[in-house]
N, C-alpha and C positions, 0 to 999 in steps of 0.2 A: 457477505455471501462470497463464495469463491469456488475452486475448481480442481479436478483430477480425472484421469481416464485410464488407459491401458498401456502396456509396455511399448507397443508399436508406435503409439502416439507420442510417448515420451521420447523415443528415438528421433522422431522427426523434429520435435521441439529442440532437442539438444543440437541439432544441425542448424537451427535458426539463429541462436544467439539472443542478446538483449540488454535493457537497463531497468533496475528495480530497487525499491526500498527494502530494507529489512522489515518484514511485513507483520505487523499486527493485523487483526481483522480489518479489512479495508473495503472501500468502494472500488473504483478503478485505480486511483492513485493515492488518495488521502485516506487516513484512518476513518473507520465508521464507529458508531456507538455500540456495535455488536460485540459481545463477549463470548468466547468459547465456554461451553458448559463444563462443569467439573467432570473430569474423567474423559473428556473429549480431546483427541489429538487431531490437529489440522495440519496436513501436509500441503504445501504450496510450491508450485514451480512457475515462476514468473519470468517472462522474457520481454525485453523492450529493445527495439532496434530502429535506428534512423536510416536504414536501407542504404548505407554507404554515404549519406550526406555528411559533409565535413562539420565538425563541432569544435569550437574553441576550447571546450571543457576537456577535449580528448586530444589536444595537440594538433588539431587540424585533420585528424583521421575520422573515419566513420565510427560511430559509437554503438556498441552492442554490449548488453549485460544479461547474464543468466543468474537467477537467484533461486536457491533451494531453501525452504524454510519449514520449521516445525514449531507450531504454537500449541500450548495446552492450557485448558482451564484448571485452575489449582485451588479454588476456594470451595470447600465442601458445603453442600446445602445445609448440613447440620449447624454450620456457623451462620450462614445467611442464605435465604432463598431469593432475596431481592438484589444482593450485591454480587458481582462476579469479578474475578481476577484471572487474567491470562498472562503467561510469559512465553517468550519464544526466542529461538536462535536461528540465524540464517547464515548460509554459505553463499557468497556472491563472487562471481567472476565478472570483471569489468574489462571488456575488450582484451581478454587473455591475460590480464594482470591479477594474480591471486596471491600476492605477497602477504596481504593482511585481509583474509576473506571472511572473518567471523564478525557478525553484528548481532546485537540483542535488542529485545523490545519487551515492554510491559504495559499493561492497561488494567485499570479498574473501572467498573461501570455499574450504574444503577438502572434497573428496568423502568420502562416508561410508566407502568401502572402505579409506581410509588408516588411520584410527584406530578404526573401528567406529562412529563418530559423524560426521555432517556438521557442520562448524563454519563459521560466517559472522560477520563483523563489518563494520560500516560506519556510514554516516550518511545522513540525508535531510532534506529541507526546509531546505536551505541557501539562504536568501533573500538579497536584495540590499539590503534596507533595515534598518539597525541598529535592533534592538529593536522592529521592526515586522513584518518577515517572516522574520528569521533565527532560526527555531525550533531549528535545529541539533541534531536528534535523533540521538544516537550510540547504538549498540546492539551487543550480542553475542548469538549464538544457537547452540544445538546441537540436533540432531535425530537421530532414529533411526526407520527404517521397518521395519514388521513386515508381512509379506505378507498375513496374514489380517485384521488390524485397522487397518492404515494407519500413517501417520507422525505422531509426536509431537515437538513442538518446545518448548523452554523457553529463556528468556534474560532479559535486563535492558536497560533503556534509561536515558538521561539527556539532558536538553536545556537550552535557555535558560531559566533560572529567572525571567527578567523577563517571559517570554511564556507559559510553561506554568504557569498559575495557575488557581485556582478563581474562582467568581463574585465573591468578596470581595477578590480580588487576592493571596491567600495562595499561596505557592510550592507547586507540585505537579509537579516537573520530572523525577522519576525513578520507576522502578517495574519491574514484571515484565511479560514477554511470554510468551505460551503459545499453542499451537495444536494442532489435530488436522486432518489432511486425508487423503483416500483416493480413489483412482480406483475408481469403482463399476463401470465397464465401459470399453470402448474409447472411448466417447463422453462419459460422464458422470463428474463429479468433485464432491466435497463437502468443505467445510471449516468449522471453527469456530475462531475465534481471540479472544484477550483481551489487552487492554492496560490495566494498572492505572493508577490516578491519578485525580485530581479535576479535571484540566484538560479542555479540549474534545477532547483526544486519547484519553483513557481510555474504552474501549468494549468491549463484547462483540458480536462480529459473526459471522454465519453465512450460508452461501449455497451454491449449486450452480452448476456450470459445464457447458457443453455444447460439444463440439468441432464446429464447423460446416464445417471444411475443413482442408486441409494447413496447419498452423501457425496456425490461426485458432480462436478460441473466445470465448464470451460467458459472463459471470457475472451472476447475479441474486442479490442478497444484502440483508441487513437489519442495521442497526447500532443497538444500544441503548447509550447513553452512561452512564457511571457517575454523572455529575453531571447529573441531570435538570433542575436549576435553570439550568444553563449551556447544555446542548445537548439538543435533542429528538431522538427516533429518526429515522433516515434510511433511505431505500431507496437501494440502489446498483445501478447497471447499468454493467458494465465490458466493454470490447470490446478484444481484443488480437490482434496478428498478429506472428509472427516471420518475418523474411526475411533 
């Protein structure tokens, strides 16, 4: 589930800044088992900002990232109605640094009604600069939805061990993914997700989303990173539209 609105809101978001992943379909921070349908394009504008708090990952400066992404469902139902594939590209500005701004992602998934569990596997943050932006995070997830209490997801990830490191440079490139999410009404949705590890990717995130129109929603969330010496908490505002 994700977000989008109107030009005036976009303008205010652009003034805010942020931190974000190259985004496949996600919860708040981690990937979800959702897949964009064939012929659907998903535009996302994600911002994360630590409100001026100093971060070791950003040379002791405040950390802000702005991420524009477009993800599309590419597997026709004539090939399979149960399996989906999505691919996407993102343009990311990290605290004003756009030297290598392009990232890619891909995901394949199987609907829950096939095996009783939704299954997804893929990767994201495929950067273009070797050992600088190619985080290359690969993951697998399974999820199960329960009408009364929501959907639970669990999985694992691994990435570039030269980049996914702690503040001392020690490798922290693999771990666990977990989340809970639930539609609270026809307009409201909530989620909590977790990514283990001591790199800047490891975090506990939570937030709520509001549907503002057909195919459009906004998310307001908060991220607390596992390694407080490396990354300070961030506020995230995310804006998506499916068309």
